C-alpha positions as CSV (number, residue, x, y, z in Angstrom):
1,X,172.9,53.4,24.1
2,X,171.0,52.1,21.1
3,X,167.9,53.6,19.0
4,X,167.0,57.0,19.0
5,X,163.3,59.0,19.9
6,X,161.5,57.1,17.1
7,X,161.9,54.0,19.2
8,X,159.5,55.5,21.4
9,X,156.4,55.0,19.6
10,X,153.3,57.4,20.5
11,X,151.6,57.5,23.9
12,X,148.9,56.0,24.8
13,X,147.5,57.6,27.9
14,X,147.3,61.0,25.9
15,X,143.7,62.5,27.0
16,X,141.2,62.6,25.0
17,X,140.9,66.2,23.8
18,X,145.0,66.8,24.2
19,X,146.4,69.2,21.1
20,X,149.3,68.0,19.5
21,X,152.0,69.7,17.2
22,X,154.0,68.2,14.5
23,X,158.0,68.2,15.4
24,X,158.8,68.9,12.0
25,X,156.4,71.6,10.8
26,X,154.6,72.5,14.1
27,X,151.5,71.9,12.1
28,X,148.6,70.9,15.3
29,X,146.2,68.1,15.8
30,X,143.0,69.5,17.5
31,X,141.1,66.7,18.1
32,X,137.8,69.3,18.3
33,X,138.9,69.7,14.4
34,X,139.6,66.2,13.2
35,X,141.5,66.1,10.2
36,X,140.0,67.3,6.6
37,X,142.5,66.3,4.6
38,X,142.8,62.6,5.9
39,X,138.9,62.5,6.7
40,X,139.2,62.4,10.1
41,X,135.8,63.0,11.5
42,X,136.0,66.1,14.6
43,X,136.1,64.9,18.1
44,X,138.6,61.9,17.3
45,X,141.1,61.5,19.6
46,X,145.2,61.8,18.8
47,X,145.2,57.8,20.2
48,X,142.2,56.6,18.0
49,X,143.9,57.9,14.7
50,X,144.9,55.2,12.5
51,X,148.3,53.7,12.5
52,X,149.1,54.7,8.7
53,X,147.9,58.4,9.4
54,X,150.4,61.3,9.1
55,X,150.6,64.7,9.0
56,X,148.7,66.4,6.9
57,X,151.2,69.2,5.8
58,X,154.8,67.5,5.9
59,X,154.0,64.0,6.0
60,X,155.7,63.1,9.3
61,X,154.4,59.9,11.3
62,X,152.4,60.1,14.4
63,X,155.3,59.2,16.6
64,X,156.9,62.7,15.4
65,X,153.7,64.3,16.8
66,X,154.4,66.3,20.8
67,X,152.0,67.2,23.1
68,X,151.0,70.8,23.9
69,X,151.6,72.2,27.1
70,X,148.7,74.2,27.9
């Protein structure tokens, strides 16, 4: 078996209002709030974040974020 979880990338079928959490530092991305640090407007779904966006707390890439089950 080759590769690891890093090769899966970011899912494109996420609902616009889904909450995600960084798998490194547990920082949440809530689309309703956006990201003040990166000047991402409230209402921006995770799938619409730029490819270069990263965790505002620990600098982890988008691929490290996981869906929070409600």
